[in-house]
N, C-alpha and C positions, 0 to 999 in steps of 0.2 A: 669272641667277645660280643655280647649283646650290644646293639646300637640303641641310642636314645637313653632316656632316664628310666631308672627303675621305679617301681610303685612307691617304695620308701622315699625316694628323692622327690617324686611328684607330691606325695603327701606332705613332706617337709616344706616344699615351695608354697603349697596352698596355705599352710599354717603360718607362714612368714611372709605373706604378701603385703606390700606397703602401697600406699597411695600418697599423693602430694596435693595439698590445697594451698593455693596462693592467697596470701593475706598481707595487707599493709602493716607496717610496723606500728603505726598509730592505732589501728584497730586491735592489734594483738596486745598492746601495752597500755592502752588509754586508761584502764581501771587500776593500774598499779600506782602506788603513791609516789614513786620516783619518776614517773613518766614526764611530768612538767619540766623537771630539771634536765632530763635527757633530751627532751624535745628542744629546749632552749639551746643546749650545747650543740645539737645537730644543726639548728638554724644558724648559729654563730659560725660554725665550721663551713657550712655551705656558702655563707656570705663572704667569709675570708677567702675561700678558694676561688670564688667568682672574681673577686677584686684582684687576687694574685694573678690569675690568668689574664685579666684585662691589662694590667700594668706590664706583665711579661711580654705580651704581644706588642705593646707600644715600644718597649725597649728593643725588641727584636726588629721591628720595622725601622726604628731609628738607626740601629746598627747596620742593617742591610743597606739602607739609604745612603749612609756615609760611603760605603764601598762603591755603590752604583754611581753616585755623584762624582767620585774620583776616577771612575772607569777601571777600578781594580777588580780582580777575580774575587768572587764571594767566598767566605769561609764555608766550611761544611755545616749544613743546617740539619742537624740530627737531634736525637734525644738528649745527648749531652749538652748541646747548644741551648736547647730550651730549658733544661734543668738549671743551667747556669743563669739564664735570664730570670727564672723564678727565684733563684737564690738572691740575685742582685737587687731585686725590687722588694725583697722582704727583709726581715730583721735577722736572717740566719747568718749570712757572711757577705763580706764585700770583696773577697779575693777569688770569687768563683770565675771560671772561664778564662779566656785569653786576656793578655794586657790590653789589647784593642777593645775587647768587649767591656772591660772594666773602665776604660776611658770613656766609652759611650755611656756607661751607667753614671759616671760622674757628671757628664753633660745633661743626662736625663734628670738627675736630682736637682740640678740648677734650675731647670725649667718646671719642675714639679711644684704644685701649689704649696706655699709655706704653711706649715701646721697640719698638713694632710698626713695622718698617721700611716706608718707602714704596717704590713700584716705580720702578726705574731705567729710564727710557724713552729712553736715549741712542740705541738702534738700533731703536726701535719707533714712530717718528713716522708712517711710512706705515701701519703696522698700526693705529694709533690712529684715523686717519681712516676706515679701513674698519670698525673697531669702532663708531664713532659712527654710521655709516650703518646698520649692522646693528641697533643698539640702537633707533633711531627706527623702523626697519621693524618690528621685533618689537613695539614699543609700539603702532603703528598696527594691526597685525594682531590683537593681543590685544583692543584696543577694538572693532574691527570684528566680530570673531568672538563677542564676549561681551556687547555692549551691549544687543541685543534680549533676550537671555536674562535679563540683570540687570533690565531694565525690566519684563519679564513677572513676575519674582519680586516686584518692588516692587508691581505691580498686584495680585497675589494677596495680598500682605500688607496692602495698603491697603484693598482691597475684599473683604471676607470671603466674599461670595456667589460670587466667582470662585474656583473651587477646583482648577483644573488649567491646565496650560501652554497647551493648545489654546484655551481660553476667554480666557486672558490675552492671547495673541497676536492673537486675533480682536478683542478690545477695543482693543488698541494700533493695529491696522490701521484699525479704524473711526474711532478718534480722529484718525488722521493723514490718512485718505483719503476718508472718507465725505462726499459732497457734499449728500446729502439731510439737511437739518438736523432733520427730524422723526425720523430714525433715530439722531441723535446725542444721547446722554443727558447730563445735567448732569455726571456723573462723567467722561465722555469729554472734555467741554469743560474741566473742572477739570484733568485730567491733561495735556491738550495745552497749556493755558496755562502749566503748570509746566514742561513739556518744551521749549516754544518751537517755532519753525518748522524747526529742524534735524531733518530726517527721519532716524531711525535705520536705516531700511531702505535708504537710499541710501549705498552704500559710499564713494563719492567724497566725499560731504558729510561723512560721519563722519571720514574721513582728513584733510579740510581743517579740521576743527573739533575736534581732539583735546583741547585745553585745556577747551573747553566741556563735552565729554562726561566728561572726568575730573572736573570739578566736579559734574556731575549724578550721576555714580556715587558720588561722595563723599557727597552729600546723602542717598543711599539708605541708606548704612550706618547 
């Protein structure tokens, strides 16, 4: 069997070669008579989604704070959780999520400014699912990127003899990885006992244990 493309195949590919040119939607449609109406609809949708995310984050923070204040284990903070938060702060439904989350939503609406309209999500259901996915991704990335730094700040505050980030990170590494127990100080054992076996240097472990790390970061405050 001959290898590679035949002449006929190459000729066909040359005749059907495509290119892509990036262009903004405004530049593409600005001369169309319907563009002003479409532009207004897109602006309204963008404003509604921004407002929806803003309120959903407030509700999520309020709900998590209730658990932290009581010293209770946090609920799973995943895409379903944020999707419920988005639903509860909109006009879509009031029975989304767990009964505890619904109770938090009732408290939230008591504190919410009177007369402040909720977002109409009649045509935004698909966008809400995408928003929930983005919200949980941003939360995970935030924890992953900042957990080691926050723990190092905690180490510097707790142990005054450690006065810079490099020493604090070395302390944290030794507490989590050092196998020679003669090199492990009592302070390292104390800190590891508080932090537990969830290694903050392992990105996947942090992502799988977001509620745990949120609780630990709250204890640092």
